[in-house]
Every structure is written in structure tokens, then in C-alpha cells.
N, C-alpha and C positions, 0 to 999 in steps of 0.2 A: 613849317617850322618844327612841329612836334605832333604826335598823335597821343591821345590820352583817353582815359575812361574814368567814370566815377570811382573814387577810391585810390586811383593811381597816385604815386608819389611824383613830385615835380622832377623834371629832367635836370640833373646836375652832373655834367661830364667831368668836373674837376678842373684844377688849375692847368692852364696850357691848352685847353680845348675850348673852341667857340664855333658857333654857326654864323656864317656870313649872311646878313640881311642887307641887300643893296639899298642905298638911299632911294627914296621914292617908292619902295616896294609896297604892295598892297597885301595885307594879311587878311585872309578869308577865314572865317570861323564857321565850321560846319558842325551842327549839333545833331545827335541821334538820340531821340527820346524813347523811352519804353512806357507804353500806356499803363497807368496804375488804376484807372477808374475814378480818380479824384483830381481836383485842381492841385497843381504843383507849382513851386517857385523855382525858376532857374537862377542859381547863384554862382554861375561860372565866372571865373576871373582869369586874367592873363597877367603874368608878371615877367618882366624881362630884366636881366642883369647884363649890363654892358661891360665888355672887356676893357680893362685899363691900358692894355698893351696888345700888340699883335699876337695872336695865339701861335703856339708851336704846331698845333694840329687843327685842321678844319673838320667840323662834324657835318656829316651828310646823312640823309635818311634814304634808305632803300627798302622797297617792299616787294617781296614775292607776292604776286597778285594773280588770282585766278578769277576772271570775270565770266567764265562759262561753266559755272557750277550747275550740275544736274543731279539732284538727289532723288532717287526713285521713292515714290510714296511708300511709307511703311518700312523703309530701309533701317536696319538696326545699327550697323557699323559700316556705313558707306565711306569710302576713302576718296578724298580729293587731293590734288597736288598743285603746287605752284613753284616756279623757279625764278631766280634772279641771278644773272650772270655777272661776275665781277672779274675784271681783267688786270687787277693789281693787288698787291698785298694790302690788307686792311686789318683794323682792330675793331671787333664788334663790341660796342659799349652797352647795348641793351637789346632785348627782344620784346615785342608786343603782339602775342597771338591775338587775333581778333576774329571772332566767329559769331557774334551776336547771340550768345547763349545757346547756339544750336550744336556746337561742337562738343566732343567728348575728350579728345586728346589732340596734342599738337607736337610736332617734332621738327626741329631744324637739323638739316644734314648738309655737310659740305662735301663736294666732290672736287678733288684737286686735279690739276692738269695731268698728273701721272696716273690717274684712275683711282687712286686711294679715296676711300670714303670715311667720313667721321661724323658721328652724331654729336651735335653741339649742345 
């Protein structure tokens, strides 16, 4: 449904946008904790706002994902890449770079069918 991290703002796509959650769907909650050396309390919450009418636009999540990361020991500025191919016009509503505190920089770049590239 959504990816988030401590301190993130709730996802609000605005009027006319909604995510479809089928009847009977099971929502799984996956937590990633950072050890702090002391007992902590999980205060995670989930809030859903239901659409009052069918939305004009359905919201989807797409993730460029690299599951074969190999960072050499001691590397200072190692580069990894991932790609997600989209075969239709879309509107990007948000980005969520996610590197578990190990990354230094993140860049989203679009490559269009005509070969043109654009940093988003």
C-alpha cells in the first residue's frame, strides 16, 4: 500500500486519486528497526481514508529495485543502479529513496523511448 520511514509525512495524493485495495486483501506490515542499545517502544500506526466516490486516477507503487548489491569493503563512492520499465504515460506523485543509512546520494532519471534522458 505504501512505504514509509520514521519521520515521513503520510501519503496524501489529493482529490481524485486513490489506491485500490480489493475486498479481502491482507495488508502485511514489515518493520525495519535500527538498534539503539536500549529498550524502545514501537508506536507505529496505520490510518486509511476511504474514497467517497470512484477516483479519477488510480495510484500504484513502482520500485526500481536492485537485489544484487555488491559494495566492496572500504569503498568510498561506490555506485549501484536499478531500473523500472514503464510502458505508458504516468504521473509521478512521490519518490522515496531507501538505502538504510548507507547511501550518500540518490538520483532518479527517466529515459524516454526516443532516447532522451531527464533527471527527475
